[in-house]
Each structure stands twice: as C-alpha cells, then as structure tokens.
N, C-alpha and C positions, 0 to 999 in steps of 0.2 A: 517778130519784134524789129529784126533788123535785116527785113526784106530789101536787096539791093545795095547794101553796104559792103562793100568788098573789104575796107581797112579797119583796123583800129589802130588810133594815135594814142598810146598809153603816156600818162603821166608816170613818176617814178616814186616820190617820197609819199608814203601813205598809201599807196597804189599797190606796189609790188615789193619796194624797201621799207625796212622799220629801223627803230634805234638809232636813226641819223640824226644831225647837229647836237653833240654833244659839248656845249659851252656853256654849261650851268657854273655857278660859282662855286661850285666842291670841283671842277674837274682841274687836274695838275697835267697841263700840257708838257710839262718838262718830262715827264716820265716816256713819252715815245720820243719826243726831241732828242733825249740822251741815247735811247736804243739805237736811233740810226747815226750816230756819231756826234750830237751836237754837243758843244763845249760852253755855252753861253749858262750863267746862273740859273738856277730853277725861277726864281722871283723875276728874272729879266724875261726868261722866255714866256713865262704864264703872261705879264702883263704886254710883250709884243703881240702874242696870239689873241688876247681879249680885246685889244686895243683894233686888230684887224676886223674881228667878227663884229664889235658896235658900230666901226664906220660903214662897213657892208651893212648890217641890220638896217641902221638908219636910213641907206637908200635904196634898200630892195622894196619898199612901199611909196617910194618918192617917185611920181610919174615921170619927172624929167630924166629919171635916168634909165627908163624902160629899153629905150634902145641903145645906150651908152654905159651899160652898167660895168663898174670898173672890177680891174681882176684883184686877186689876193695880193699879187706883187705890188701892184699901184698902192692899194691901201696900206702894206707895210711901208711904201716911201712916203705914204701921206700922214702917216700916225707915227713915225719916231725920226728923230733928228740925224741917226746913226747911219753911217755906210757899211753896208754889209757886201763880203765878196760873193761871187755866183753861189758858189757851193753852200753858203751858209743861207744865203735867200732860199736856195732849194730846201734844205732843210725844213726851213719855216712856214713854207707854203706846203710841205710834203706833211708836217704836223697838223697844219689846219687841215688838211685834207684827210688826213686818218681821224679825226676828230668829226667831220662833216659827215663821213661815209657809213651808211648805214648797213644792213645785210638783209638778204635775200631768204626767206623761208623757202624751205624744199618745196611747203605745199603750194606757196606761189609761183616757183619756179613750174611745179608740174602743170599749175594752170596756165602758164603761158603757152606750154606747149601744146595743151589741149586746144586753147585758142586760136594757135598758130595752124592747125589742121582746117580751120574753117575761115579764116580770115589773113588778109594780108597785116603783118605787124609792124607800127612805126612806132617811135617814142619822142615825146617832146618834155625835154628835162631840163629843170632849172638849179643848176649847182655853181657852187661859187669858186671852187678850186679848178685846177685843170683835171680832164677827164680821166686819165691814166687809171688811178685807183677805181675807179667806177667798170671801165672797162676791163679790168683784172677780175673784180668781183662780179661781172658779167660772165666771163671765162669760167671762174670755178665753179658758179651756179649752173653754168651748162645751157645758158640762155644768149650767149652772146652772138649764134648766127640766127637767132630767131627774128630780130628786128631788120627790114630791107632798107631802112631811112630812120636815122636819128639826129636830134638837133639837141646839144648842150650848149647851155646858155654861155657856158664859159668860153667856149670857143669863137663866140661872134658877139658877145656884150647884150642879146636881147631876150628880154625875160617876160615871162608871162604877165600879166594877161595882153601881152602884145600880140597881134596875130600872125606876125613874121615868121617866128618860128613853126607854126602849125603851116602855114603855106608854104615854106621851106620844105617841110618834109610832104607834103602833097605834089609839090611841084618834083621832087625826087621818084616819088612813087607813079608820077605820070598820071594822077588821079582828079577829079572834081572832088571841091568840098562836099557834095551831096553824095558822095562814094565813100563817106568816111565817117567814121563816129570817135570823137574824143572820150578815153575813160580817166577820172582823173576824182581826188577826194577835194578839191578845193572850190567852191563855188566863184570863188572872186578869180583867181588865177586860170585855173582850168575851165571851168564854165564861160567865165568873162572872156578869156583869151580864144575860145572855141566860137562864142558867138561873134566876138570880133571878126573871125575869119569865116564865118558863115556855116559852121560846122556843128552837129549836133554832139551833144554831151551828156554822159550817161554819169552818174556820180556815185561814188563807193565811200565805203569807210563811214556811214552814219548820216552824211551830209545830204540837205534836201535843198531843193529850189525851184520853184515854179518855172522856171525856165530850162530845167532840166529835161531831157529827152527820157529819162528814166533815173530810179536809185536802186542801189543793193547795198547789202550791209557787207560787202566786200568783193573782193576781185575773185574769190572762191566762189561766194553764190553767183555772181555772174558766168563765170567761169561754168559751174553745172547747171545753170539754166540755159546754156546755151548749147550745153552739150544732149539736151532732151530732144 
C-alpha cells in the first residue's frame, strides 16, 4: 500500500493522544492552578482561563490567523485588563497547558514503536500552549526519541491546514512530498494541510474522505496492517 513511502508525518490529538482540551463548562481550572502555587481566587482563575480558550477557539477556524496564530500569553493580555508578573503569567499558562494536554495510551505508544521499525517518523502538531508539557508526556510514554522531526504550532504560530508545518518537517527530514504520508484524524486540518503540501494522507479514527489515500478505524489498525 505504501510502496516508495519513507516517512509518516503524524498528527497527535485524536491520532495517538486522547482526552485533550478539557475546557468544558464543568472544568475547575483553579484546582491545578492552586496546586502549582497560585493565589488568585478560583472564580478569577476560571474566568481568565476560559477567556483565553474562547479567544483562541474563535481564531482557530479563522483563515487570517493560519500563519499568525496567537500564543496563550497573548490571549491572556488581550482578554484581561489586569497586569500580572512573570511568575503569575507562567502559572496561568501552565494551567491552560494542563487542561489542553491529553494522554497517550500504552497501545498507541507501542504502535508508534512498531511503525518506527519500517518508517521515518515525523509529527505535525497543533497545540496552543508552549510544548514543554507535551515533550514531557512523550518522554514519560517512551516515544520522545521516535520522531526525527516535529512541528509544534505554538513554536511558530502556523496551524493546519497550512502546508508550511508539513513542508518544514519534510525539509528537516530531507525528503520529497511524494516520499511521505500524513496520518491524522481531521479531514479539514490533516488531509487539507497534506493536500496543500502535495502529500498523501491516510485518515484514522473513523474519518473518511474521497481525497484520502486510505482510512483506518485507528492508528492501531493501521499499525497492525503495516506489520503484515
């Protein structure tokens, strides 16, 4: 199926990380905030974090921010009239990251190790908070050394379906677009970004699209198929 393909460029959320983006109305952001030493009132913290989320969520689907997506810190300064010191800003950003971060099931970590035996692995990842928490999660799951190139949108402000993050990873790997396949769960962002970069895309997680190179129920099924 993937004859001539040397690399897989993997999406993260919904592909090998799950339970992310815990920003629902029932979430109490002050719990983690207090745990890391924050002293602001719970209602205040909840309002700040929810304001950041709503600010970024509205811009995530706006094409004019595709290459200039704002940071969490920028969103804080844009949605609050108060001035916070650097330590307080870091606690608020860390709290946002804690709720944005998902978890990597052991089976999916194993699938990545299996795929690494056959392909060069890269990752094209959209996150809003700084990447430190994700790098730590990768390390804890034992997958941090599997990826030879990674693009985190919070590093550079470019979000899918922009082709630029995909092109950056290909350039780092020194590969042509015809030598790679994108693996992701979103027809709009993963398939759309891959198409914009001229890369084939396989959808996982139940998503299907006529322009996809293939579709599997999950990364686990795809990994099992590649091992045959």
